[in-house]
TIVOKE-133125 format. One line per 4 residues: number of its first residue (from 1); for each residue x, y, z of C-alpha. Coordinates in nm, 2 decimals. Example, Ala and Ser with C-alpha at 12.3 -4.5 7.8 and 13.67 -1.06 7.14 Angstrom:
! residues 2
1 = 1.23 -0.45 0.78 ~ 1.37 -0.11 0.71 .
! end
This chain:
! residues 149
1 = 0.00 0.00 0.00 ~ 0.12 0.35 -0.08 ~ 0.12 0.64 0.17 ~ -0.11 0.84 -0.04 .
5 = -0.38 0.57 -0.01 ~ -0.43 0.61 0.36 ~ -0.31 0.96 0.46 ~ -0.54 1.24 0.56 .
9 = -0.58 1.50 0.29 ~ -0.60 1.87 0.36 ~ -0.39 1.89 0.68 ~ -0.42 2.19 0.90 .
13 = -0.13 2.43 0.82 ~ 0.02 2.75 0.95 ~ 0.33 2.96 0.87 ~ 0.64 3.00 1.09 .
17 = 0.51 3.34 1.19 ~ 0.18 3.21 1.33 ~ 0.15 3.29 1.70 ~ 0.15 2.98 1.93 .
21 = -0.19 3.08 2.08 ~ -0.33 3.06 1.72 ~ -0.17 2.72 1.68 ~ -0.34 2.60 2.00 .
25 = -0.68 2.74 1.88 ~ -0.65 2.57 1.54 ~ -0.57 2.24 1.71 ~ -0.88 2.27 1.93 .
29 = -1.11 2.39 1.65 ~ -0.99 2.13 1.40 ~ -0.95 1.84 1.65 ~ -0.59 1.77 1.55 .
33 = -0.28 1.70 1.75 ~ -0.03 1.86 1.50 ~ -0.01 2.16 1.27 ~ 0.21 2.15 0.96 .
37 = 0.43 2.46 0.94 ~ 0.46 2.55 0.57 ~ 0.62 2.80 0.33 ~ 0.48 2.89 -0.01 .
41 = 0.61 2.67 -0.29 ~ 0.47 2.80 -0.62 ~ 0.10 2.72 -0.62 ~ 0.12 2.51 -0.30 .
45 = 0.29 2.48 0.04 ~ 0.61 2.31 0.13 ~ 0.63 2.16 0.48 ~ 0.92 2.29 0.69 .
49 = 0.82 2.16 1.03 ~ 0.55 2.04 1.27 ~ 0.41 2.18 1.59 ~ 0.24 1.91 1.81 .
53 = 0.02 1.93 2.11 ~ 0.30 1.77 2.30 ~ 0.53 2.05 2.19 ~ 0.28 2.30 2.35 .
57 = 0.26 2.11 2.67 ~ 0.63 2.01 2.72 ~ 0.81 2.31 2.57 ~ 0.56 2.59 2.67 .
61 = 0.33 2.50 2.95 ~ 0.55 2.27 3.16 ~ 0.85 2.50 3.11 ~ 0.65 2.80 3.23 .
65 = 0.72 2.99 2.90 ~ 0.47 3.26 2.81 ~ 0.31 3.16 2.48 ~ 0.23 3.53 2.39 .
69 = 0.57 3.59 2.24 ~ 0.62 3.26 2.06 ~ 0.55 3.16 1.70 ~ 0.52 2.83 1.53 .
73 = 0.87 2.88 1.39 ~ 1.00 2.90 1.75 ~ 0.84 2.58 1.85 ~ 0.84 2.35 1.55 .
77 = 1.05 2.04 1.58 ~ 1.40 2.03 1.42 ~ 1.35 1.68 1.29 ~ 1.06 1.62 1.05 .
81 = 1.00 1.31 0.84 ~ 0.82 1.39 0.52 ~ 0.68 1.10 0.31 ~ 0.59 1.10 -0.06 .
85 = 0.25 1.00 -0.17 ~ 0.41 0.71 -0.37 ~ 0.62 0.58 -0.08 ~ 0.56 0.23 0.05 .
89 = 0.35 0.25 0.37 ~ 0.55 -0.02 0.55 ~ 0.88 0.15 0.47 ~ 0.75 0.48 0.59 .
93 = 0.62 0.32 0.91 ~ 0.97 0.17 0.97 ~ 1.12 0.52 0.93 ~ 0.86 0.67 1.16 .
97 = 0.93 0.40 1.42 ~ 1.31 0.46 1.39 ~ 1.27 0.83 1.44 ~ 1.00 0.79 1.71 .
101 = 0.74 1.01 1.53 ~ 0.37 0.96 1.51 ~ 0.30 1.19 1.22 ~ 0.46 1.27 0.88 .
105 = 0.36 1.53 0.63 ~ 0.29 1.38 0.29 ~ 0.42 1.56 -0.02 ~ 0.39 1.50 -0.40 .
109 = 0.69 1.45 -0.63 ~ 0.75 1.83 -0.63 ~ 0.76 1.86 -0.25 ~ 0.42 2.02 -0.22 .
113 = 0.21 1.93 0.08 ~ -0.08 1.71 0.00 ~ -0.16 1.53 0.33 ~ -0.06 1.41 0.67 .
117 = 0.01 1.04 0.76 ~ -0.07 0.98 1.13 ~ -0.06 0.67 1.35 ~ -0.44 0.70 1.37 .
121 = -0.46 0.67 0.99 ~ -0.25 0.36 0.99 ~ -0.44 0.20 1.28 ~ -0.77 0.26 1.09 .
125 = -0.63 0.08 0.79 ~ -0.50 -0.21 1.01 ~ -0.83 -0.24 1.19 ~ -1.02 -0.25 0.86 .
129 = -0.79 -0.53 0.74 ~ -0.84 -0.73 1.06 ~ -1.21 -0.69 1.02 ~ -1.20 -0.82 0.66 .
133 = -1.00 -1.12 0.78 ~ -1.25 -1.19 1.06 ~ -1.54 -1.17 0.81 ~ -1.36 -1.40 0.57 .
137 = -1.32 -1.66 0.85 ~ -1.68 -1.63 0.95 ~ -1.81 -1.67 0.59 ~ -1.58 -1.96 0.53 .
141 = -1.72 -2.14 0.83 ~ -2.08 -2.06 0.73 ~ -2.02 -2.18 0.38 ~ -1.87 -2.50 0.50 .
145 = -2.16 -2.56 0.74 ~ -2.41 -2.49 0.46 ~ -2.24 -2.74 0.23 ~ -2.26 -3.01 0.50 .
149 = -2.64 -2.98 0.54 .
! end
């Protein structure tokens, strides 16, 4: 399976100049745990970083830092894994695991942001696959029982 087949399209974005308080508001309104920090790339956006809900808690709230003076650029992580829509999902998951990241912006061949791959997306695909397998087993048993009547 390709990354583009299971990623969430239209991720929530902000620029490096977006105030952290706006980032938190966007997370709450859009029910997301991460905002992709972007810069203009022709007709689209190129991801340059992520700000996560954990960044807000650990780096701002727990550290006692006033969010009023911070921007997304101040807080975005230094290490960001970006995946291409055509990348193999398993290989991308291996990279995410190696880096310890739960989210990866998804870009097209030109580096333009097209989505976000999250652990939640992957768990949804895995759950659906397990459900199909369970249905297959149940149908196989039912068909076998019907044949023996």
